[in-house]
C-alpha positions in Angstrom: -7.9 12.7 -10.5 -6.6 11.8 -7.0 -3.1 10.6 -6.1 -3.3 8.2 -3.1 0.1 7.9 -1.3 0.5 5.6 1.7 3.6 4.7 3.8 3.8 1.8 6.1 6.2 1.2 9.0 6.6 -2.4 9.9 8.0 -4.1 13.0 9.8 -7.4 13.6 13.2 -8.8 12.8 14.8 -7.6 9.6 13.9 -11.0 8.0 10.2 -10.7 9.1 10.0 -7.1 7.9 11.6 -8.0 4.5 9.3 -11.0 4.0 6.2 -9.1 4.9 7.1 -6.2 2.7 7.7 -8.4 -0.3 4.5 -10.3 0.1 2.5 -7.1 0.6 4.1 -5.5 -2.4 3.3 -8.5 -4.6 -0.3 -8.5 -3.4 -0.8 -4.8 -3.9 0.7 -4.9 -7.4 -2.0 -7.4 -8.4 -4.8 -5.1 -7.4 -5.1 -3.0 -10.6 -6.1 -6.1 -12.5 -9.1 -6.7 -10.2 -10.1 -3.2 -9.0 -11.4 -1.1 -11.9 -11.0 2.2 -10.1 -7.2 1.9 -9.9 -5.8 3.7 -12.9 -2.2 3.2 -11.8 -0.3 1.8 -8.9 3.3 1.7 -7.9 4.7 0.0 -4.8 8.2 0.4 -3.4 10.2 -1.2 -0.6 12.6 1.2 1.1 16.2 0.4 0.3 17.6 2.9 2.8 18.1 1.2 6.2 18.5 4.6 7.9 14.9 5.5 7.3 11.9 4.3 9.4 9.2 3.7 6.7 9.4 0.3 4.9 6.8 0.3 2.1 5.2 3.1 0.1 2.4 2.9 -2.4 1.3 5.5 -4.9 -2.0 5.0 -6.7 -4.0 7.1 -9.1 -7.8 7.0 -9.0 -10.5 9.1 -10.7 -11.9 10.8 -7.5 -12.3 10.4 -3.7 -15.3 8.2 -4.2 -13.0 5.8 -6.1 -10.5 5.9 -3.2 -13.3 4.8 -0.9 -14.4 2.0 -3.2 -10.8 0.8 -3.5 -10.3 0.9 0.2 -13.3 -1.3 0.9 -12.7 -3.7 -2.0 -12.3 -7.3 -0.7 -9.0 -7.8 -2.6 -7.6 -4.6 -1.0 -8.8 -5.7 2.5 -7.1 -9.0 2.0 -3.8 -7.2 1.2 -4.1 -5.2 4.5 -4.4 -8.5 6.4 -1.1 -9.6 5.1 0.7 -7.0 7.3 -1.8 -6.7 10.1 0.5 -8.5 12.5 3.6 -6.4 11.7 2.2 -3.0 10.8 3.4 -0.4 13.3 2.2 2.8 11.6 0.5 4.0 8.5 0.6 7.5 7.0 -1.6 8.6 4.1 -2.0 11.7 1.8 -4.7 12.0 -0.9 -4.4 15.0 -3.1 -6.1 16.1 -6.3 -4.1 16.3 -9.5 
């Protein structure tokens, strides 16, 4: 099993960041229904304005091959396009359970 943890830092006005984060969260949360490799996914929007990261996702997948399949899946790629214009940074850690 692999835990896939990704954080996103967005840029723009507070309203733009909030709207993009909400749309991104909703789109990501729909992925387990269409990507078989996703065993579980949780997406959170940071409630602490003192922090610099806006969205975090935690997913559980069977192995690193499944992570690659998930990353290339058209539904996932479509999600990434939702924040392409406001994404400032991305950080990722994949670790084995």
